[in-house]
C-alpha positions as semicolon CSV with decimal commas, in nm:
position;residue;x (nm);y (nm);z (nm)
1;M;6,901;-0,560;4,924
2;L;6,813;-0,645;5,273
3;R;6,974;-0,771;5,564
4;W;6,948;-1,033;5,823
5;V;7,068;-0,919;6,139
6;R;6,973;-1,200;6,388
7;R;6,913;-1,574;6,426
8;L;6,525;-1,684;6,545
9;S;6,469;-1,563;6,921
10;T;6,417;-1,976;7,020
11;T;6,796;-2,002;6,972
12;G;6,872;-2,285;7,227
13;T;6,521;-2,432;7,205
14;S;6,507;-2,786;7,085
15;L;6,261;-2,885;6,831
16;S;5,996;-3,172;6,795
17;R;6,098;-3,444;6,477
18;V;5,721;-3,388;6,386
19;P;5,628;-3,054;6,213
20;S;5,224;-2,956;6,240
21;S;4,987;-3,009;5,982
22;N;5,101;-2,661;5,809
23;G;5,421;-2,777;5,807
24;R;5,590;-2,556;6,087
25;P;5,820;-2,669;6,323
26;L;5,668;-2,759;6,666
27;L;5,909;-2,699;7,020
28;E;5,868;-2,911;7,279
29;T;5,570;-2,831;7,518
30;T;5,812;-2,819;7,837
31;K;6,015;-2,566;7,701
32;K;5,945;-2,176;7,736
33;V;5,905;-1,968;7,478
34;E;5,966;-1,565;7,438
35;E;5,726;-1,380;7,670
36;E;5,651;-1,722;7,822
37;K;6,060;-1,697;7,969
38;F;5,902;-1,393;8,180
39;P;5,873;-1,462;8,561
40;W;5,551;-1,251;8,594
41;Y;5,434;-1,443;8,267
42;D;5,034;-1,533;8,356
43;Q;4,925;-1,730;7,999
44;N;4,546;-1,559;8,064
45;T;4,668;-1,173;8,000
46;Y;4,854;-1,270;7,673
47;Y;4,620;-1,310;7,403
48;P;4,673;-1,643;7,200
49;V;4,743;-1,452;6,848
50;R;4,785;-1,681;6,587
51;I;4,931;-1,634;6,272
52;G;4,684;-1,680;5,970
53;Q;4,381;-1,530;6,167
54;T;4,206;-1,213;6,101
55;F;4,107;-0,930;6,380
56;Q;3,843;-0,694;6,239
57;S;3,733;-0,838;5,923
58;R;4,022;-0,668;5,778
59;Y;4,361;-0,751;5,959
60;H;4,483;-1,051;5,834
61;I;4,778;-1,211;6,061
62;L;5,127;-1,284;5,865
63;S;5,411;-1,299;6,073
64;K;5,530;-1,247;6,507
65;L;5,756;-0,889;6,533
66;G;5,791;-0,975;6,876
67;Y;5,723;-0,914;7,239
68;G;5,755;-0,746;7,536
69;T;5,603;-0,731;7,930
70;S;5,344;-0,537;7,799
71;A;5,215;-0,659;7,430
72;T;5,294;-0,912;7,128
73;V;5,359;-0,737;6,798
74;W;5,225;-0,873;6,451
75;L;5,342;-0,768;6,078
76;A;4,978;-0,786;5,880
77;R;4,842;-0,718;5,633
78;D;4,470;-0,445;5,616
79;S;4,315;-0,595;5,361
80;L;4,033;-0,292;5,324
81;E;4,334;-0,067;5,235
82;N;4,563;-0,327;5,090
83;K;4,885;-0,200;5,328
84;Y;5,121;-0,347;5,560
85;V;5,006;-0,248;5,913
86;V;5,128;-0,405;6,301
87;I;4,901;-0,499;6,548
88;K;5,003;-0,464;6,874
89;V;4,818;-0,688;7,066
90;C;4,860;-0,555;7,422
91;T;4,781;-0,774;7,763
92;S;4,492;-0,686;7,994
93;N;4,490;-0,493;8,288
94;Y;4,809;-0,384;8,240
95;P;4,856;0,006;8,326
96;S;5,092;0,110;8,050
97;V;4,795;0,028;7,801
98;P;4,548;0,302;7,926
99;R;4,850;0,578;7,916
100;E;4,942;0,463;7,550
101;K;4,608;0,497;7,399
102;A;4,574;0,833;7,577
103;A;4,915;0,924;7,408
104;F;4,781;0,813;7,069
105;Q;4,487;1,008;7,149
106;R;4,702;1,327;7,166
107;L;4,886;1,271;6,866
108;R;4,610;1,179;6,629
109;P;4,541;1,545;6,573
110;L;4,796;1,686;6,484
111;R;5,034;1,720;6,122
112;K;5,135;1,350;6,007
113;S;5,470;1,328;6,147
114;S;5,798;1,094;6,032
115;V;5,950;1,119;6,394
116;V;5,636;0,948;6,606
117;Q;5,470;0,608;6,525
118;Q;5,093;0,630;6,370
119;C;4,809;0,473;6,545
120;W;4,515;0,465;6,329
121;E;4,281;0,270;6,514
122;N;4,288;0,104;6,804
123;F;4,037;-0,201;6,892
124;A;3,972;-0,456;7,164
125;V;3,906;-0,809;7,169
126;R;3,843;-1,042;7,439
127;G;4,023;-1,410;7,541
128;A;3,897;-1,738;7,633
129;E;3,851;-1,614;7,995
130;G;3,683;-1,323;7,917
131;N;4,005;-1,052;7,974
132;V;4,006;-0,768;7,728
133;H;4,309;-0,668;7,469
134;E;4,346;-0,391;7,354
135;C;4,476;-0,386;7,001
136;F;4,638;-0,066;6,824
137;V;4,695;-0,061;6,463
138;L;5,035;0,104;6,418
139;Q;5,268;0,232;6,113
140;P;5,498;-0,070;6,036
141;L;5,858;-0,005;6,070
142;C;6,188;-0,189;6,034
143;P;6,431;-0,325;6,353
144;N;6,552;-0,079;6,628
145;L;6,860;0,136;6,665
146;A;6,983;-0,140;6,876
147;H;7,005;-0,359;6,628
148;F;7,086;-0,119;6,336
149;G;7,425;0,036;6,523
150;E;7,539;-0,299;6,611
151;H;7,504;-0,517;6,185
152;V;7,467;-0,204;5,989
153;A;7,627;0,155;6,174
154;H;7,883;-0,116;6,274
155;R;7,847;0,112;6,644
156;W;7,845;0,434;6,502
157;E;8,158;0,471;6,376
158;D;8,077;0,742;6,167
159;L;8,041;1,049;6,371
160;K;7,804;1,254;6,104
161;S;7,566;0,951;6,098
162;F;7,568;0,939;6,459
163;R;7,494;1,336;6,454
164;T;7,194;1,262;6,203
165;M;7,092;1,002;6,444
166;A;7,075;1,192;6,732
167;R;6,913;1,464;6,580
168;S;6,617;1,245;6,489
169;I;6,591;1,182;6,851
170;F;6,538;1,548;6,946
171;E;6,285;1,626;6,663
172;A;6,106;1,360;6,811
173;L;6,112;1,431;7,132
174;K;6,050;1,865;6,991
175;L;5,710;1,710;6,862
176;L;5,626;1,541;7,162
177;H;5,703;1,796;7,393
178;T;5,557;2,108;7,212
179;E;5,277;1,974;6,995
180;A;5,160;1,677;7,164
181;H;5,257;1,773;7,494
182;L;5,413;1,486;7,608
183;I;5,677;1,327;7,832
184;H;5,782;1,013;7,675
185;C;5,958;0,870;8,010
186;D;6,073;0,545;7,870
187;L;6,339;0,654;7,654
188;R;6,603;0,312;7,515
189;P;6,725;0,248;7,136
190;E;6,455;-0,040;7,159
191;N;6,175;0,211;7,153
192;F;6,323;0,398;6,803
193;L;6,254;0,180;6,475
194;L;6,351;0,277;6,174
195;S;6,131;0,391;5,891
196;T;6,121;0,259;5,523
197;A;6,030;0,459;5,232
198;T;5,855;0,149;5,046
199;D;5,710;-0,213;5,139
200;T;5,945;-0,411;5,035
201;V;6,113;-0,532;5,363
202;F;5,745;-0,628;5,486
203;R;5,688;-0,819;5,146
204;A;5,980;-1,029;5,227
205;M;5,880;-1,066;5,549
206;E;5,564;-1,212;5,460
207;E;5,683;-1,431;5,184
208;H;5,950;-1,576;5,413
209;E;5,747;-1,711;5,671
210;A;5,517;-1,858;5,422
211;S;5,786;-2,051;5,287
212;D;5,984;-2,118;5,621
213;P;5,783;-2,072;5,854
214;S;5,925;-1,984;6,196
215;P;5,825;-2,248;6,508
216;C;5,610;-2,232;6,703
217;K;5,450;-2,438;7,019
218;I;5,148;-2,583;7,089
219;D;4,959;-2,627;7,457
220;G;4,604;-2,776;7,450
221;D;4,426;-2,515;7,219
222;R;4,705;-2,219;7,262
223;V;4,961;-2,131;7,031
224;V;5,273;-1,956;7,087
225;H;5,424;-1,833;6,808
226;T;5,837;-1,731;6,756
227;T;5,973;-1,449;6,622
228;P;6,181;-1,519;6,277
229;Y;6,477;-1,292;6,134
230;A;6,441;-0,912;6,150
231;M;6,563;-0,752;5,849
232;I;6,670;-0,449;5,766
233;P;6,650;-0,257;5,483
234;D;6,897;-0,019;5,223
235;D;6,601;0,214;5,185
236;V;6,591;0,343;5,589
237;T;6,446;0,711;5,539
238;G;6,461;0,800;5,922
239;I;6,429;0,707;6,233
240;V;6,082;0,699;6,446
241;L;5,991;0,735;6,862
242;T;5,768;0,441;6,940
243;D;5,563;0,318;7,254
244;L;5,414;0,559;7,442
245;G;5,293;0,298;7,740
246;E;5,487;0,497;7,996
247;A;5,402;0,898;7,859
248;R;5,245;1,111;8,052
249;P;5,107;1,443;7,977
250;G;5,303;1,720;8,046
251;N;5,044;2,049;8,016
252;T;4,916;1,949;8,404
253;S;4,911;2,106;8,715
254;T;4,962;1,748;8,862
255;P;5,332;1,651;9,044
256;Y;5,483;1,340;8,900
257;Y;5,677;1,173;9,132
258;D;5,710;0,818;8,959
259;D;5,932;0,567;8,889
260;I;6,007;0,623;8,553
261;E;6,326;0,629;8,335
262;P;6,550;0,272;8,231
263;F;6,766;0,239;8,550
264;P;7,098;0,403;8,423
265;Y;6,930;0,649;8,234
266;R;6,686;0,817;8,503
267;A;6,695;1,173;8,573
268;P;6,793;1,333;8,920
269;E;6,512;1,464;9,008
270;I;6,343;1,050;8,969
271;I;6,615;0,944;9,238
272;F;6,538;1,268;9,474
273;C;6,160;1,248;9,447
274;V;6,161;1,622;9,272
275;P;5,861;1,651;9,070
276;F;5,969;1,599;8,689
277;S;5,826;1,694;8,356
278;Y;5,980;1,736;8,002
279;P;6,335;1,769;8,098
280;V;6,354;1,393;8,194
281;D;6,340;1,310;7,837
282;V;6,632;1,515;7,769
283;W;6,844;1,363;8,032
284;N;6,792;1,020;7,986
285;A;6,824;1,080;7,604
286;A;7,157;1,221;7,684
287;V;7,258;0,916;7,881
288;M;7,136;0,703;7,621
289;L;7,304;0,873;7,296
290;W;7,620;0,825;7,537
291;H;7,624;0,490;7,599
292;M;7,547;0,422;7,202
293;F;7,825;0,653;7,136
294;E;8,107;0,542;7,416
295;R;7,964;0,166;7,385
296;K;8,010;0,135;7,719
297;P;7,732;0,362;8,001
298;L;7,785;0,667;8,136
299;F;7,633;0,581;8,462
300;H;7,670;0,197;8,621
301;P;7,461;0,189;8,925
302;Y;7,471;-0,205;8,982
303;T;7,663;-0,437;9,227
304;S;7,867;-0,690;9,153
305;K;7,518;-0,933;9,151
306;G;7,312;-0,669;8,953
307;E;7,122;-0,479;9,188
308;E;7,069;-0,160;9,178
309;V;7,171;0,118;9,376
310;D;7,059;0,500;9,403
311;L;7,410;0,600;9,621
312;F;7,600;0,423;9,321
313;H;7,387;0,641;9,066
314;L;7,419;0,995;9,229
315;R;7,814;0,945;9,304
316;Q;7,869;0,916;8,920
317;M;7,631;1,209;8,869
318;V;7,844;1,424;9,125
319;H;8,178;1,285;8,938
320;V;8,031;1,367;8,605
321;I;7,871;1,696;8,651
322;G;7,975;1,829;9,037
323;L;7,774;1,832;9,362
324;P;7,405;1,941;9,329
325;P;7,235;2,240;9,416
326;S;7,072;2,275;9,790
327;S;6,764;2,419;9,649
328;L;6,724;2,160;9,375
329;L;6,728;1,870;9,733
330;E;6,508;2,128;9,933
331;R;6,223;2,046;9,680
332;S;6,278;1,644;9,716
333;A;5,947;1,547;9,866
334;D;6,217;1,325;10,078
335;R;6,443;1,570;10,166
336;E;6,489;1,402;10,531
337;F;6,641;1,070;10,392
338;I;6,826;1,227;10,154
339;H;7,005;1,490;10,387
340;Q;7,055;1,136;10,589
341;R;7,223;0,917;10,357
342;Y;7,370;1,170;10,017
343;F;7,375;1,518;10,089
344;D;7,392;1,748;10,369
345;R;7,164;2,011;10,395
346;N;7,433;2,230;10,196
347;G;7,449;1,995;9,916
348;Q;7,803;1,818;10,044
349;W;7,846;1,440;10,035
350;I;7,851;1,270;10,304
351;A;7,754;0,920;10,216
352;M;7,954;0,632;10,352
353;I;8,163;0,615;10,000
354;P;8,370;0,897;9,965
355;L;8,401;1,040;9,606
356;N;8,678;1,028;9,354
357;S;8,792;1,405;9,208
358;N;8,950;1,196;8,891
359;I;8,687;1,035;8,722
360;T;8,515;1,325;8,508
361;L;8,325;1,353;8,233
362;E;8,611;1,496;7,997
363;M;8,786;1,149;8,115
364;R;8,483;0,932;8,039
365;E;8,487;1,050;7,694
366;Q;8,793;0,869;7,494
367;R;8,634;0,818;7,118
368;L;8,673;1,236;7,011
369;E;8,970;1,442;7,019
370;G;9,020;1,832;7,047
371;D;8,758;2,034;6,908
372;E;8,554;1,760;6,868
373;K;8,570;1,634;7,169
374;A;8,516;2,000;7,308
375;E;8,204;2,051;7,110
376;F;8,029;1,696;7,199
377;L;8,089;1,753;7,580
378;R;7,958;2,088;7,603
379;F;7,616;1,931;7,367
380;M;7,631;1,697;7,652
381;R;7,655;1,976;7,949
382;R;7,350;2,166;7,814
383;C;7,138;1,784;7,880
384;L;7,342;1,684;8,211
385;Q;7,197;1,972;8,451
386;W;7,113;1,889;8,798
387;E;6,812;2,112;8,807
388;P;6,560;2,047;8,527
389;E;6,466;2,381;8,411
390;K;6,839;2,448;8,319
391;R;6,851;2,183;8,071
392;A;6,840;2,286;7,710
393;T;6,470;2,195;7,553
394;A;6,463;1,958;7,319
395;A;6,350;2,268;7,016
396;E;6,661;2,359;7,167
397;L;6,849;2,102;7,110
398;C;6,740;2,062;6,751
399;N;6,927;2,440;6,670
400;D;7,255;2,325;6,891
401;P;7,616;2,385;6,674
402;W;7,700;1,978;6,765
403;L;7,396;1,868;6,567
404;N;7,408;2,095;6,310
405;P;7,757;2,171;6,188
406;T;7,859;2,320;5,912
């Protein structure tokens, strides 16, 4: 049995009355479709993949799976090995592409993993303008945790299921940190996909696209396909970490000061401009899990207009975990600015907006009671430490009693 979990991404986009010659519905050329809606979209940076074309004389494109700022993603069949694969066709000259390529090179010599997406091959193609597009041949997977939590897990009502999912996330980070020596730097529900025991869901997607083609837009020689329904199978076997475009090597002496992670999930060292390493992933994962379980973010550092504000973020962090140690502030590459705007040299809050001592971590947790609540908050506090070296590692968290109840 398969669950259909969302409508076409072209909802609200009008269809033309005339189908194309192969029976595929056409979209109005004046309408922007999928990746075209990005404000920075440039048609020359996206490779115009067509359903039905073949890459490397073996990968036959069957259906579109999605799109993002750095790539479009496609279901394909490998004619040489007679199996389904995913082809990620990257945009040209995007900084995340060489990072992802390097990350996959680190992962390939390791044992086969069930918690991090496998990349079997990579190759390059050239677009009409001569731009080079890196392509990754990836393990096929099912929809992400955001869709799964919304449509199947019913927003994680079942604590046992949530614990199992959380453990899988830290198992993936454990492998990434201890074996591949990589920092992921971009943990979000959309970057965790579901694995399945069979090809049933991929076969159904192929058959559905063949019998009921998804709409596309034709603009001259260029075709922009749309993403059809997503399907979730009943035989989900696990959760797999994907999207390594922001990953950095962790076993290097080079200090990192990059602005990484989804904005509300950023670790303190990112805001303070302190060199970061593996612990940023632990903080990121914990805040993400809190958001998924509590159904509202732990931190909401935005104005009423949606503008991102460090001041709001730091104030909310202080509410939750107290004042930062002055020793952490002194490690900042921008400590004079911090001392002028947020904290004095003793770590005391001096910002223009006063603190509210009543907004604590205990008050924000509203789904659990008694020992369950106490254990959940203890687990969270192992992750939510100001100083990176005081956070539990992913390997330590895999053995935490909250993730492994008797």
